[in-house]
C-alpha positions in Angstrom: -41.8 -24.1 40.6 -39.3 -22.0 42.1 -37.3 -22.8 38.9 -39.9 -21.3 36.8 -40.0 -17.8 38.5 -35.8 -17.7 38.2 -36.0 -18.3 34.3 -38.6 -16.1 33.5 -37.4 -13.6 35.9 -33.6 -13.8 33.9 -35.7 -13.3 30.7 -37.4 -10.0 32.1 -33.8 -9.0 32.7 -32.4 -9.7 29.5 -35.8 -8.2 27.8 -35.2 -5.0 29.9 -31.6 -4.5 29.0 -32.0 -5.0 25.4 -35.1 -2.7 25.6 -32.4 -0.1 27.2 -29.9 -1.0 24.9 -31.9 -0.4 21.2 -32.9 3.2 23.3 -29.3 4.1 23.8 -28.3 3.4 20.2 -31.4 5.1 18.8 -31.0 7.8 21.3 -27.1 8.0 20.5 -28.1 8.4 16.1 -30.3 10.7 17.2 -27.7 13.0 18.7 -25.5 12.3 16.0 -28.1 12.7 12.9 -28.7 15.8 14.7 -25.4 17.5 15.0 -25.0 17.1 11.2 -24.5 20.1 9.5 -26.8 20.4 5.9 -23.7 19.3 3.1 -24.3 18.7 -0.6 -21.6 17.3 -2.2 -21.6 18.3 -6.0 -19.8 17.5 -9.5 -19.5 17.9 -12.4 -18.2 21.4 -14.6 -15.6 22.0 -12.4 -16.4 26.3 -13.1 -19.6 25.6 -12.0 -18.6 23.0 -8.7 -16.6 25.7 -7.4 -18.8 28.7 -8.1 -21.2 26.3 -6.5 -19.7 25.5 -4.0 -19.1 29.0 -3.3 -22.1 29.8 -2.5 -23.2 27.5 -0.7 -20.7 27.4 2.0 -21.4 31.3 2.5 -24.7 29.5 3.6 -23.6 27.2 6.0 -23.9 24.1 3.6 -20.8 21.5 3.9 -19.5 20.5 0.9 -17.4 17.3 2.0 -19.0 14.2 3.6 -19.3 13.8 7.1 -19.1 9.8 8.7 -22.6 9.0 9.4 -24.1 11.5 8.2 -26.7 12.2 4.6 -25.0 14.6 1.9 -26.8 15.1 -1.3 -25.2 14.4 -4.3 -25.3 17.4 -7.2 -24.3 16.9 -10.4 -24.5 19.9 -12.1 -23.6 21.0 -16.1 -24.3 23.8 -18.7 -27.1 23.1 -20.8 -27.3 25.9 -23.5 -27.6 29.3 -21.7 -29.0 27.3 -18.5 -27.3 25.6 -15.7 -28.7 21.3 -15.6 -29.5 20.2 -12.0 -29.6 16.4 -11.5 -29.8 15.8 -7.6 -30.0 12.7 -5.4 -31.1 11.7 -1.6 -29.8 9.7 0.5 -33.0 7.6 -0.3 -32.2 7.6 -3.9 -35.1 10.2 -5.3 -33.6 11.9 -7.9 -35.0 15.6 -8.8 -33.4 17.7 -12.4 -33.8 21.3 -13.0 -32.4 24.1 -16.0 -32.1 27.1 -13.8 -30.7 30.6 -15.3 -27.9 31.3 -13.4 -25.9 29.0 -10.3 -26.9 31.9 -8.3 -30.3 30.0 -8.6 -29.2 26.6 -8.1 -27.5 27.1 -5.2 -31.2 28.4 -3.9 -32.7 24.7 -4.8 -29.8 22.9 -3.3 -29.7 24.3 -0.2 -34.0 23.8 -0.1 -32.6 20.0 -0.5 -30.1 19.7 1.8 -32.0 21.3 5.1 -34.8 19.2 3.8 -32.5 15.9 3.7 -30.7 16.3 7.5 -34.8 15.8 9.0 -35.4 12.3 7.6 -38.4 11.8 6.5 -39.4 14.8 5.9 -38.3 15.1 2.1 -41.5 15.2 -0.1 -41.5 13.1 -3.0 -41.3 16.4 -5.8 -39.8 19.7 -3.9 -42.0 22.7 -4.5 -39.2 24.9 -5.6 -40.5 27.9 -6.9 -38.4 29.5 -9.2 -39.0 33.2 -11.4 -39.9 32.3 -14.9 -37.3 33.2 -17.3 -38.0 35.6 -20.4 -38.4 33.7 -23.4 -35.2 34.2 -25.7 -35.1 35.9 -28.9 -34.9 34.1 -31.5 -31.0 33.4 -32.7 -32.7 33.2 -36.5 -35.2 32.6 -38.6 -37.5 32.5 -42.1 -40.8 33.7 -42.8 -43.0 34.4 -45.4 -45.3 36.9 -46.0 -48.7 38.5 -48.0 -48.1 42.5 -48.4 -50.9 44.8 -49.6 -49.2 48.4 -50.1 -50.2 52.5 -50.6 -48.2 53.8 -53.5 -47.2 57.6 -53.3 -49.5 57.8 -56.7 -52.6 56.4 -55.1 -52.5 53.0 -56.6 -53.0 50.0 -54.7 -50.1 46.7 -54.3 -50.1 43.4 -53.7 -47.2 41.4 -53.3 -45.7 38.6 -51.6 -42.0 38.9 -49.1 -39.6 36.4 -47.6 -37.2 37.2 -45.2 -34.1 35.6 -43.0 -31.9 37.0 -40.5 -29.5 35.9 -38.3 -28.8 37.1 -34.6 -24.9 39.4 -34.1 -25.0 40.6 -31.3 -27.7 43.2 -30.4 -28.7 42.6 -33.9 -30.3 40.6 -36.6 -28.4 41.2 -40.0 -30.6 39.4 -42.6 -31.7 40.2 -46.2 -35.2 40.3 -48.2 -37.0 39.4 -51.4 -40.0 41.2 -51.9 -42.8 41.3 -55.3 -45.3 42.9 -56.0 -47.8 43.8 -58.5 -50.3 47.5 -59.3 -54.0 45.6 -58.6 -54.9 48.6 -60.9 -53.5 51.3 -63.5 -52.0 54.1 -62.4 -52.7 56.1 -65.8 -55.3 55.0 -68.8 -52.6 53.8 -71.1 -50.5 51.7 -68.1 -51.3 48.6 -68.8 -49.2 46.7 -65.8 -46.8 47.6 -63.4 -44.4 45.5 -61.4 -41.8 45.6 -58.7 -39.0 43.4 -57.7 -37.0 44.0 -54.7 -33.7 42.8 -52.5 -33.0 44.4 -49.8 -30.2 43.7 -47.1 -32.0 44.3 -43.4 -30.9 45.4 -40.4 -33.0 44.9 -37.4 -33.2 45.2 -33.3 -35.1 42.6 -31.4 -36.6 43.3 -28.3 -38.7 41.3 -26.2 -41.9 43.0 -24.9 -43.8 40.2 -22.5 -44.7 37.3 -24.9 -44.1 39.1 -27.9 -41.0 40.8 -29.9 -40.7 43.8 -30.8 -38.6 44.0 -33.9 -37.6 48.4 -35.4 -35.1 48.1 -38.2 -34.0 49.7 -41.4 -33.5 47.9 -45.1 -31.5 48.9 -48.2 -30.8 47.5 -51.6 -31.7 47.4 -55.3 -34.8 47.7 -56.8 -36.6 47.2 -60.5 -39.5 48.8 -61.2 -41.7 47.5 -64.4 -44.1 49.8 -66.2 -45.7 48.2 -69.5 -48.1 50.1 -71.4 -50.6 50.0 -74.7 -50.2 52.9 -77.0 -52.4 52.7 -80.9 -49.8 53.3 -83.8 -50.8 55.9 -87.0 -53.0 52.7 -88.3 -54.8 52.6 -84.8 -53.0 49.0 -84.0 -52.0 48.8 -80.8 -48.6 48.3 -79.5 -47.0 47.4 -76.2 -44.2 49.8 -74.4 -42.3 48.0 -71.8 -40.3 50.5 -69.0 -37.2 49.1 -66.9 -36.0 51.1 -63.9 -33.1 50.5 -61.5 -33.2 52.1 -58.2 -31.7 51.9 -55.1 -33.8 51.7 -52.6 -34.2 51.7 -48.5 -36.9 51.1 -45.9 -37.8 51.9 -42.2 -40.0 49.5 -40.6 -41.4 47.6 -37.4 -42.4 44.5 -37.1 -44.5 42.7 -33.9 -43.7 38.9 -33.5 -45.6 36.2 -31.1 -44.3 33.2 -31.0 -46.6 29.6 -31.1 -44.3 27.3 -29.8 -42.7 24.5 -31.8 -40.1 26.9 -33.8 -42.8 28.9 -35.3 -44.3 32.6 -34.8 -46.8 34.7 -36.5 -45.9 38.3 -37.1 -46.8 41.6 -38.3 -45.1 44.4 -40.2 -45.4 47.9 -41.0 -43.0 49.8 -43.6 -42.0 52.9 -45.2 -40.1 52.7 -48.3 -39.2 54.9 -51.4 -36.4 54.7 -54.4 -33.3 57.0 -53.2 -31.5 57.0 -56.7 -33.4 55.4 -60.1 -32.1 55.1 -63.5 -35.0 56.6 -64.3 -36.0 59.9 -62.7 -39.5 59.9 -64.6 -40.6 56.8 -63.3 -43.6 56.6 -61.4 -44.3 55.3 -58.4 -41.2 56.1 -55.7 -42.3 55.6 -52.1 -44.9 53.1 -51.0 -46.6 52.5 -47.8 -47.0 48.9 -46.6 -48.8 46.1 -44.6 -47.7 43.4 -44.1 -48.9 39.4 -42.1 -46.8 36.2 -42.1 -45.1 33.2 -40.3 -41.8 32.4 -39.9 -39.8 29.2 -38.3 -37.6 30.4 -35.4 -34.6 28.6 -34.2 -33.6 29.9 -30.4 
C-alpha cells in the first residue's frame, strides 16, 4: 500500500510539472506574440512595392519578417489604371482587391495586419469599406441613332446617323455620317429633298454621376439634293434634279447613360448650318435636330 501511495505521488508530481511547463510555454509564446509588430511583406511591381512599403512604414507596419511573428504576404501589381492586391495571411486565407491608388491599398493592408497580430480575430472576409470610384468615361464608342429635324423653311425631316469617336486626352475625336429625307414637299413643285453629311467631330465628355455629358462641334461636307416635277409646253411632266455641295458645321450636346456590358443609350440636340455652298439659292440651309440612339463603348 505504501508503495502504491509513493507511485501515485510521483505521477501527480510529474503531471504538475508538465502542466507548469505547458503554462510557462504558453505564457512565453503569448508574451512573444504580444511583442510582435504588425508586418506585411510585399512583392510584385517594384515601384508599387516601394510606394506601399513607404506608406506602411509611416503607419508603423513592419515590411520585413521577424522570427516567430506573423506576417501578411501581399502581391501588388497594376491592372489597367487600378492597383491589384492579392493578400495571404498566416492562416492561408486569401483576399483580392482592386483599388484606385497606393494610398487605398496601404489602408487595406494595414487593416489586415492589425487583425493578423490578434490571432483568431481575423474575419473570414475582412470588411473593407472603400469609396466607389466613378466609372471612367468611355475611351471609344461606335453608335447609331434615329434623328428628327426641323429646317429653317419649316419642313420636317427624318434621318439616321452613325458615329464613332476615340479619346485623345480630354476630348473625343471622331466622325459622323448622316442621311436624311424631308417628309413633305417644301414647295408645290418640289418632289423630294434629301441630304448626306460626312463630318469630323470633337467632343468634351464629362461625368455627371451615372451619366456622361458631352458638348461638341462638327465640321465637314454636305450634299443637298432637290428633285422637282414640272410640266413642259405639252403639259407633260418632267423631273429636274439639283445638287448642292456644302461646307457644314454644327454645335451639339449629348447626354449618355451606360447600361453595362459595353452598351449605352444617348440623346443629342444639334443645330447645324451651311457655311458655304455651291448654289447660294438652295433651300433649306439650317436645321435643328433631336436624336436618340444606342452605342457600343470600350473603356
